[in-house]
N, C-alpha and C positions, 0 to 999 in steps of 0.2 A: 468414807467415815473413819476407816482405820488409819488413813494417812493423816487426817485431821487430829485424831487422838494422839498418835505418834508425835506429830508436830507440837501440840500443846504440852505434852509430857516432857519432850526434849527441851522445849522452851523453859518450862519451869525449873527443870534440872539444871539447865544451863545458868539461868538467872541465880539460882541457888549457889552454884559453883562459883559464879563470878563475884558473888557477894561475900564469898569466904576471905578471911584476912589473908594477906600475902604470906605470913608465916605459917599458915595452916596448910598441912600437906594435901595435895590434890590427889584423889583416888582415880583410878582408871575410869570408873563409871562417870566421875565428874568430867574428865577430859572428853570422854565420848559425848556427853550431853552438850558441852560447849561447842564441840565440832559439829554436831547435828544442827545446832541453832545457827552457827556463823558460817558454815560452809556455802560458798557462793553457788557452787554447781547444784547443791541440794536445794537452795533457794530457788534457782531457776527450775529445777524439777517440780517443786511445789506449785510454782506459777503455771507451769504447763498442765497441771491437774486442774487448776482454776480455769485455764483457757478450755480445757476439754469439757468442763462442766457447763461452761456457757455455750459451747457448741452443741452440747447435747440438748440444752433448752432451746436453742435455735432450731434444731431439726425437729423437736416436738412442736414447735409453732406452726410447721407446715400442715399439721393435721387440722388447724383451725382456720376459719375464714379470714381472708385478707381483705382489709378495707383500705382503699387508696383514693386520694383526691388529686385531680389534675386541673389546672386552670391556666388561662392565659389572656393576653390582650393582643389585638392586632389593629393597626391604623392602616386604612385603605385611601388611596389618593382620590379615587372617583366614586361617585355614588352608583348605585344599581338603577338602571331605567329599563323598563319592560319594552317601551316603544321608543323608536327613533324620532318620532314627530307626533303631532296631534292625530288622534283617530277619529274618523267619521263612520259610524255604524248604522246601517239601515234599520228602520222600525217596522213593527208589524201592528196590524189592526185586526180585532176580532171580527169574523165574518159569520153572521148568524145563519146564513144559508148553508155554509159548510160545516159550521161548528168548530171551525179552527182558526188559527191566526195566518193572515196573508200579508206579505210585504207590501208597504205603501210605496208604489211605483208611479212614475210619470207615464201617462197613456196618451195616445193619439186621440185627439177629439173626434176625428171622422171615424176611425175604426174602433177605438176602445182598446187597442192592443198596447202592451207596454213597450216603451221606446227604449232602444239599446244605444249606448254611447259609442264613441269612436273606438273604444277598446273592446267592444263586443259584449259589455256587461250591461245589465239593466240599470237604468238611472232611478235611484230612489227618490221618492218625492219629499220625504222627511228624513233627517238623520239625527242620531244622538252623538254629541261631541264628547269625547274623552281626552282631555288635555294631556300632553306629554308630561307635564309636571305632576299630575295626580298619580301616575304610576312610577314615580321615581322615589327611591328609598334611601335614607341617609345611612350609609354603613361606613362612615369615616372611622368611628371609634367602635369596636366591637370587642366586647367582654364575653368570655365563655369558660365553662368548667364542667367537671363530671365527678361524682362520687361513685366508685365502683367497688362491689363486693364479690369476691372470687372464692368459691368453695370447692376445693378438689374432692372428686368423688372416687375416681380410680386413676391412679398414675402408673399402672403396671407393677406396683409393689415397690416403686423407688422411695416413697416416703417411709414406708416401714423398714426398708433396708437401711436408709440413711439414719434412722433413729438407732437401729441396732449398731451401726458402724460407730456412731458418736458415743454410744454406751460402751462398746469395747475400746474405743479410743480413750476413754476416761480410765478404765481398768488398766490399759496399757501404760498410760502416764503414772498411775499409782505404782504399778509394778516396777517401772523404770525408776521412780523416786525411792521405792524400797530398796532396790538394787543399789542405787547410788549411796543410800545410807549405809548399806552393808560395805561398800567400798571405803567410805569415810571411816567407819569403825576400824575396818582392817588396817587402814593407813594410820590411824591414831594409835592402834595397838602396837603396830610396828615402831612408830616413833617413840612411844612411852617405854616400851621394853628396851629400846636402843638407849635411851637416857639411863635407864636402870642398869643396863650392862655396862655403859661407859663409867657410871658412878662407881660400881663395884670394881671395874678395872682400874679406876683411878685410886681407890684405896689399896688395890693389890700392888699397883705400880709404886705407890708411896711406901708401902711396906717392903717392897723390894729394894727400893732406894735405901731405906733405912738399914736393911740387912747388909747391903753392900757397903754402905757408909760405916757401919759398926766394924765389918770385916776390914775395911781399908784402915781404920784406926788401930785395929789389932795387929795388922800386918806392919804398920808404921812402927809401933811399939816393939814388935818382934825384930824389925830390921835394925832399930837402935840397939837391941840386945845381941844382934849378930846371929839370931836364929832363922832370919828370912832375908832374902836377897832383894836388890832393887827390882829385878825382873818380876818378882812376886808382886811388889808394890805397883809397878806399871800395869801389870795385867789387871789388877783389882781396879786401878784408876780408869783404865779404858772401859772396863765393865761398868763401873759407877756412872761415868759420863754418858755411856749409851743408854743406861736406865733412866737417867735424868732427861735425856732427850725423848725417850719413849713416854716418860711422864708428861712432858710438855705437850706432845701429840695427843695424849689421852685428854688432857685438860682442854685443849682447843676443840677436839672432837665433841667433848661434853657440852662446851658452850654452844657450838653450832647444832648439836642435837636438841638442846633445850630451845633454841631459836626455831627449829623446824617444828617441834611440838607445839610451840606457842602460836606458830602461823596456822597450823591445822586447827588449833582450838579457837582461832579468831582473836588472840590476845596480842598485845604489843610484843615485838621481837625481844625487847629487853625486860620482859616481865620475870621477876624472880619466881621461878617454878621449882617448888620442893614437892617431889612425888612421894606418895605413901609407901611405895614398895622399893625405895631407894636402898633400903638396908635389908632387903630380903636375902636370905641365905640358904633357904631350903623350900621344897614345895610339899604341900600337905598330901597330895594324892600322886602316887607314883604307880597307879594301876594303868596297865596298857590299854588303850582304847579297843574297842570291838573291830573284828576283821570283816564282818559283813553286815549290811544294812538292807532295810526294806526299800528297794529302789523306787517303787511306786510312790511311797511316802516322800522320798527325796524329790522325785519329779514334782510332786504336788506343792513341796515347800520352796522350791528354788523359784526366785522371783524372775530371773532371766528366761527360765522356761515358760513361766506364766506370760511374760511379755510376748514370747514367740507364739503362744497359744492364741493370745489376743490378735496377733498379726494374721494368723491363719483365719480366725474368725472375721476379721476385717476383710480379707481377701474374698472369702465366701460371700459376704454381703455385697461387695463391690461387683461380683459376678452377677448378682441379682439386680444391681443398678444398671449393668450393661444390658441384661435381659429386658429390663423395663423400656429400653429404648426401641424395642421391636414390638412392643404391646400398644394397644390403644390407650389414649388418655382422655379422661372425661371430667369436665368441670361445669359447675353451675355458676352462672354470671348474672349478677343484678347491678343495674347502673341508674343513677339519677343524674340526667345532664341538663344544663341550663345555659342560657345566653342572654345578652343584652346588646342589640336588639334581638327580638324573637319573632317567629312566624307561627306561633301556635294558635293565635286568635287575631288574624290579621297581622300586619306589620306594626310593632309597637316598640317604643324605645324604653323598655323596662325589663327587668329580669323575670324570666319565667322558665319553667322546665317540666320535665316529665320523666317518670319511671320506665324502665324496660327490664324484663327478665328473660334469660335465654340459657342455653346450654351450648358448650363447645366440646366437640369431639375431634380428636386427632388420631388418625390411623396411618402408621407408617406403611408405605406400599413398597417403595424400591429406592434403595440407597447404595446400590452397586456393591453390596456385601460389606459395607462400612460398619454397620451395627453388629453384624455377625462377627466381623473380625475383632471388634471391640470386646465381644462376649468371650471369644476364644482366648484373647489375650488375658483377660481377668482370670479365666480358668487355668491358664498356664502360670500365672503368678501365684494362684492358690497352690498349685502343686510344688512350685519352688519353695513356698513357705513351709509346706509339709516335709519336704526334704531337708530343709534347715533344721526343723524340730528333730527329725531322725538323727541328723549328724550332731546336734547338740546334746541329745540324750546319750549317745555314745561317748561324747566328750565328757559329760557329767559322770558316767560309769567309770571312765579312766581316772577323773580327778578324785573321785571318792576313794577309789583303790589306792592311788598314789598318796592322798592325804592321810588315809588311815595307816598306810605303811610308814610314812614319815613320822606320824605321830607315835607309832609303836617303837620305831627305831630311836626317837628322841628320848623315850623313857628309858630304853636299854642303855643308850649313850649316857644319859644322866646318872643311872645306877653305876655304870662302869667308872665314870669320871669321879663319883663319890668315892669308890674304892681307891682309885689312883691318887686322889687327894690325900687320903689317909696314909697310903704308902709314901707319898712324897713328903708329907709332914714328918713321918717316922725317919725317913731317910735324912732329911735336913737336920733333925734333932741329933741323930747319931753322928753325922758328918761334923756338925758343930762341936759336939762333945769330944769327938776325936781330935779335932783341930785344937781344941783347947788343952787336950793332953799331949799335943805334940805328935800324934801318930798319923795325922792326915794333912795333906798339902792344901795350899789355897786353891789349887785346880779342882781338887776333890770337893771342897766346900762350895766353890762357885758352881760346879757341875750340879751339886745338890740344890743349891739355891735356884739355878735355872730350871731344873726339873720341877722344883716346888712352884715356880712362877707358872711354868706351862700347865702343870696339873690344876692349879687353881683357876687359871685362865679358861682352860677347857671346861672346868665345872661351871663357870659363869655362862659361858656359851651354851652348855647343855641345858642349863637351868632356863635361860631365855628361850632356847629353842623349843622346850617343852611348852612354854606359854604360847609362842607363836604358832607351833603346829596344832595345838588345841583350838586357837582362834581360827586358823585357816581350815581346819576339819569342820568346825562349826559352820564356817561360810559355805564350804562346798555341800554340806548336808542341808543348807537352807534354814538352819535354826540358830543363826547368829542373833543374839538378843540386842535389838536396837530400839 
């Protein structure tokens, strides 16, 4: 349900962001929302949740009686005949003297004794004729079918275990989907702030080119007046050309970064993307993050650890499924079978059938240790999953400590870079003023300009690093808002 709500919210936000005019700046949240809607890996993860949900319903159906129908048709070359030839059966007559029936036999008139034939059998006086054709049955075309109802009673706990497995599998799919959503957001944040960084460096590079261009013109004027040498002019030209090359590189990088962000957001690569934070110059909160956290809360919040826990639960239930193969299975079976022709009321060429109810019990006796080995293998797999969980928790501990340390250092670096920027600005102002007064050389000015460029570039990097470290810390803490 949580994944469904997240999907709907992301879809709504993504559609809203996609509906914004091209000239309206895109916020970080809008980029996140579009990425959550359009990311193919995330779409596949959502489909896996749907698959797991149907598998859960399939497992629940095993509790209920199964009704099946089977039918068929057979053509037989020959009919069935009980006799190979006509049959002559001896008859009996009631004897009042004995009160029983006696065979009607041919007797010797002289002695009155029954006469035996050449084969040693008595010769009947009268016989009943049963023609061969009378006992021949037409089975050239046979139609048959059966409706069967099977109700499991006890399957060794396998049905219960399978239902739990599919339930855990759905939770596992949800956890993996949430984890993929976090990865998508982390990638979007990285691409977003990369664009912001390159846009700021583009402005910085442009300003640096303008500074050098102004210096170049001043040196050229001074060279005409004889107060500057050609070497001074050439050194400024070299620096100016190098700055223009760097500006071109930044422009190309900015275009490629916008393409990368557009691809993550599911937009055409040539989409004009104007970001809301492109002109950011400062951060509101420079407070260093905490140094310690409630690790149990972190464990409970981490989606990857939740996925591992579901894996442990699934392995435990698979062990119960393996155990079920060593236990008796009992099921109640009811069947209605019919055929044409049928023998229920003599031989008749019409459909007729009958009900039957019974129970089926299966007791495993000896399988040469195969079922036991299957159980021990499942038990070993559960232990492997538990060890993976322990290792993952240790890695999470390390991630949290490293992420917190990096976040703290990013804030410190930002504050230091802010101070360095102020010093570099003042240094450039002083060097420029001294150059205008004729008490500073072009090398001193260019050195001041280079220091100014480096300080501003480092401040941009530090500013972006604060945002990225904050996002990464939220990710490893398991509270990244998606």
